[in-house]
C-alpha positions, 0 to 999 in steps of 0.5 A, a space after each residue: 530574534 530569528 536565531 533563538 526562534 530557530 533553536 526553540 523550534 528545533 527543540 520543540 520538534 525534537 520533543 514532539 518526535 520523542 513523545 510520538 515514538 513513546 505514544 506509538 509504543 504504548 499503542 503497541 504499534 510496529 516500530 516502522 510505522 513512524 519511519 519514512 518510506 524508502 523509495 527503492 523498496 516502494 518502487 520494487 513492491 509496486 513495480 515501476 513502468 516509466 518516469 515523467 518530468 512534471 516540472 516545478 509544482 506546489 505540493 502538500 507537505 503532508 504528502 511527503 512521506 519518504 526519502 530516496 537515499 537519505 538515512 531514514 533515522 535522521 527524520 521520522 515520517 512527519 519529518 521531525 528531526 534527530 539530534 544530528 540534524 541540528 546545525 543545518 536545520 537551525 540555519 535553514 529555520 533562521 533564514 526562513 525566520 528572516 524571510 529568505 526564499 528557499 529553492 524548490 525541493 526535488 521529489 519523486 511522486 508515486 500515486 499520492 505520495 512524494 519521496 524527497 531526493 533533495 531538501 529534507 531539512 527544508 521540508 522539516 522546517 516548513 512542517 515545523 512552521 505549520 506551512 501546508 505546501 512547498 515548491 518542488 521539482 516533481 518527477 512522476 514514477 508510474 507504477 503497476 500498483 498505486 499508492 495512497 497516503 496510508 501506505 506503510 512499510 509493513 504493507 510492502 510485502 503484501 503489495 509485492 504479492 498483489 503486483 505479481 498476482 496481477 502480472 500472472 492474472 492480468 484482469 481489468 481495472 474493474 475486475 481487480 477492485 473486486 479481489 482484495 486479499 489480506 494475506 500474501 499466500 492467498 495471492 500466490 495460491 489464487 494465481 496458481 489456481 487460475 493458471 491451472 484453470 487456464 491450462 485446462 481451458 486451453 486443452 478444451 479449446 484446442 488452442 493456447 490462450 493468452 494470460 489476458 484471455 485466461 484471466 478474463 474467461 476465468 473471472 467471468 465464469 467464476 463470478 457468474 456461478 456466484 452472481 446471485 450471492 455476490 451481486 448488489 441489487 441492480 437497477 432496471 438500467 444496470 446489470 448486476 456487478 460483483 461486490 468486493 466480497 465476491 473476490 473472497 468467495 471465489 477463493 473458498 476452495 483454496 485451503 481445500 487444495 492442500 494435500 497434506 493436512 498437518 497439525 501446522 496447517 490445521 492450526 493456521 486455519 483455526 487461528 484465522 477463525 473468528 466468532 460470527 459476531 465479530 468476523 469481517 467480510 474477509 473471514 467469510 471464506 474461512 467460515 464457509 470452508 469450515 462449514 463445508 468441511 463439517 457438511 
């Protein structure tokens, strides 16, 4: 009985959505964790460069996490439906139960993610039926920063600052990987620092250096000074290469640039401090600053 099966499937997905939302609240997760990613906001954060029509392909359903222009409340990130979608959802589910073929959906691709332009209900029904893949007409949107399947709404502001940093400081791909920051203001501070360094370097050389030249010279000089503490053990055939921690150590004097040490700034610094036993590598910079201040 395809019609009854469709109704049962819709009610089951609705219960799963409610239970998932309740579980997220019990884990104190932000409300936007379960929301579909909005295509326009993701593109704005990552910075689009071009579009390429890839034609029809088979794509994994779990990679579809966003929407182009549909109201995000109709489906959650896992494409479980809201009550207002029942009519169309059940008609599509009934057709699928009868063995009818569905036309391909339309999606945009950014990195590993897909955003639905047309076919939200078809995606929801396919996921409810435990299918793994779906036919789609794919348009790839190439961006300055990539995106993986862990990307969430709360990550977009940091991604936007990271993109602007790399526009101001155009490092190579290998150099970029060594600078991964967890705070937006640090990207802005570091970019300002590098631009100031580039101005002084241009004066010293008697010629105006390009942004790319400034970025490369700054990175080489900065990493060479701390290569012993940042580099991994090198084999006989390979030169030392900075590790990811090195990117944070390059920033240890950022807080020291502050001229007005107000109570607010002191409180912000102290709030970042963790005990040495629980501190992550990203906190190494903060502990080093405090150590230098005490010395």
